[in-house]
C-alpha positions, -999 to 999 in steps of 0.1 A, spaced: -70 -266 703 -65 -248 677 -96 -229 658 -105 -228 623 -113 -197 607 -133 -199 567 -111 -200 537 -116 -169 506 -146 -181 488 -148 -214 499 -177 -221 529 -204 -202 516 -228 -197 542 -222 -231 558 -195 -230 590 -168 -253 595 -177 -271 625 -212 -276 607 -186 -296 576 -172 -314 602 -206 -326 613 -211 -343 582 -175 -362 584 -162 -388 602 -130 -368 607 -133 -337 629 -102 -330 640 -71 -339 616 -42 -357 632 -13 -362 601 -5 -340 576 -25 -360 550 -62 -352 566 -50 -315 567 -50 -324 531 -85 -349 528 -101 -322 549 -94 -289 533 -99 -308 494 -134 -310 505 -135 -272 513 -116 -258 485 -126 -249 455 -119 -273 425 -96 -244 402 -78 -235 440 -75 -271 452 -62 -284 418 -35 -258 414 -25 -265 452 -18 -303 446 -6 -303 411 22 -317 401 40 -314 362 30 -335 337 22 -368 342 29 -366 380 51 -391 382 78 -369 398 52 -353 423 43 -395 432 79 -398 439 90 -372 462 68 -392 486 68 -426 473 113 -419 481 105 -418 518 86 -446 519 116 -466 506 140 -462 532 140 -480 562 152 -467 595 177 -487 618 166 -482 660 189 -481 684 177 -491 723 180 -486 760 192 -454 750 187 -424 773 161 -402 753 144 -383 783 152 -351 764 155 -348 730 170 -315 713 157 -306 678 175 -275 677 194 -258 643 214 -231 637 212 -215 601 228 -187 597 238 -174 630 204 -179 641 195 -211 663 161 -221 658 140 -248 682 133 -271 653 145 -276 615 112 -274 599 107 -241 575 77 -226 556 83 -231 518 74 -200 493 40 -209 482 24 -182 455 -12 -164 454 -21 -177 495 -49 -153 495 -69 -183 470 -69 -202 502 -76 -177 532 -88 -142 531 -57 -133 548 -32 -153 534 1 -144 538 -5 -127 568 -19 -158 582 11 -180 577 36 -152 587 11 -154 625 12 -192 623 50 -192 613 56 -172 644 31 -193 668 54 -227 656 87 -210 657 89 -216 622 112 -194 592 86 -188 567 101 -178 534 74 -155 520 75 -160 478 80 -135 450 45 -144 440 28 -133 471 -2 -119 472 7 -94 501 29 -65 502 63 -78 526 57 -50 549 23 -61 560 38 -96 562 62 -85 583 44 -63 604 25 -96 613 57 -118 616 71 -127 650 96 -154 635 123 -150 612 115 -147 577 133 -148 545 126 -140 506 125 -163 477 132 -147 446 122 -153 413 136 -127 386 121 -105 365 125 -92 335 125 -59 351 154 -58 369 151 -27 388 123 -48 406 138 -77 409 162 -47 431 134 -29 446 122 -58 462 155 -72 476 161 -34 493 119 -40 505 127 -73 519 159 -61 535 140 -28 550 118 -49 568 141 -76 582 143 -104 561 170 -126 567 183 -146 542 175 -147 501 164 -179 488 169 -181 444 150 -200 427 167 -210 400 152 -242 384 123 -218 365 135 -206 330 101 -215 318 68 -228 334 63 -269 337 36 -282 316 7 -284 341 -19 -306 326 -35 -306 362 -36 -273 361 -50 -263 325 -79 -289 328 -89 -271 358 -86 -239 338 -70 -221 364 -65 -183 359 -54 -159 386 -86 -138 399 -80 -101 383 -85 -86 415 -62 -108 433 -30 -83 441 4 -99 435 28 -67 443 61 -79 438 59 -94 402 58 -71 373 26 -80 349 49 -105 325 61 -124 352 25 -125 368 12 -141 337 41 -162 331 38 -177 362 7 -183 361 -5 -204 333 16 -230 312 31 -213 285 69 -210 266 76 -175 277 109 -179 292 127 -160 315 165 -172 315 186 -175 347 221 -179 346 254 -174 368 258 -133 361 221 -128 377 236 -152 409 262 -130 407 244 -96 405 221 -109 432 248 -113 456 263 -85 445 233 -61 460 222 -80 487 231 -78 522 219 -114 539 231 -152 533 217 -158 493 206 -197 488 200 -211 455 169 -229 454 166 -257 427 195 -273 429 193 -313 419 228 -323 411 259 -325 423 278 -308 394 256 -277 399 259 -279 439 295 -275 432 292 -245 408 271 -227 429 298 -232 460 319 -217 437 297 -190 429 302 -177 471 264 -190 475 253 -193 511 240 -222 509 218 -243 486 179 -261 487 176 -293 470 144 -284 455 121 -299 421 99 -274 428 75 -293 442 76 -315 412 61 -290 389 86 -280 363 101 -313 350 84 -342 350 105 -378 366 134 -361 372 144 -380 406 124 -370 436 145 -347 459 152 -372 490 173 -392 458 190 -364 448 203 -354 482 231 -378 487 251 -366 459 244 -331 465 257 -333 499 287 -355 485 299 -327 462 287 -298 493 312 -317 521 297 -292 546 304 -265 532 270 -249 534 240 -259 549 216 -278 525 177 -277 531 156 -300 512 117 -296 506 96 -320 487 75 -347 496 77 -341 532 48 -355 552 60 -372 587 87 -370 615 104 -400 602 110 -379 562 126 -351 584 146 -377 599 154 -395 566 170 -363 554 189 -347 577 207 -382 578 212 -378 544 228 -348 543 202 -319 549 207 -291 578 170 -288 577 137 -293 557 103 -267 544 70 -284 537 46 -262 513 16 -278 506 10 -293 540 9 -258 558 -13 -244 533 -36 -267 538 -35 -263 575 -40 -225 565 -73 -235 543 -86 -250 572 -72 -232 605 -60 -198 595 -30 -190 615 -39 -220 638 -40 -244 612 -4 -237 604 8 -237 634 -7 -273 640 4 -284 610 41 -276 623 35 -287 657 25 -321 644 51 -327 622 78 -314 650 59 -338 679 67 -368 650 100 -359 643 109 -360 685 88 -391 687 113 -407 658 141 -396 671 139 -412 707 119 -440 689 159 -444 670 178 -438 701 189 -402 688 186 -375 712 196 -348 688 200 -339 649 239 -338 654 234 -379 656 207 -386 627 234 -393 603 238 -428 580 238 -448 607 199 -449 617 192 -464 581 189 -499 581 
């Protein structure tokens, strides 16, 4: 049983248990349950910021709906007494293929923000990808972490700030960099505008310079061009693997490999940037064909069930990342909530594999799809 902790500015004087008494669902049993409960308790502005997508949120819907359209093909009478969900990424073997995606400003959702996420990741044996837009310094997060940390990079106008952040991250043992390449300008986020979202002035963002703090918080035309030259620059100073996050096409994937990147994250930025681009699961096959197994491919966007993890791996991903779901867990239960979200998804993955008659991730290929 996990224990809930109050989140920042959400519950007032009323305890979580008292809220539970007034709600028919007292314990979340699925990732969607966590969202429903957390949205009842988070401040409206914080909730809208977290759940929102770009423009009409068509891609946001597609990210989940496209998984629903993929049917599975089970095989019966197989020995599935032992299920192996382990995966090896960049020389490190993890017990499951579920990573925590970078999510900004986590102290909006819990008083201890990214520190609690790091603790939850440790309990869940999950890699945690820390956002450049963290509200906690990387050193403090690393002190709390017992599972591997990766770092997501936003390129900043002050290139020295990016170099400094990479050095600080490597000094505390960060094991990979996820360079976000799909955000030269922030997307049209109407839900965020309607909620009049503004980052509280007292909420620190220790690794964002002033320009990027403003640019990433509000919808604006402020641009930060990112080019292949910047990819080369990051690789020239990094001593850990560099992945490009935000690849949706085979052409860009091939060019990334030509530039020597260590991995690719198929991502549409949680559907928060350009609306009506494909769901990530629909973009994955083209990217996987282009990559041809030369580097690991990770996928984020719309993962809500263990069967979604199965489908992602069957179509060419080595692992997946979840974002919003674990933050809902963070809001409800701090580290315990984060760990429980991963535990539910991991159990669903194992159940799906058993029912499909597949004992290991390597057995999840296109033959499991109808």
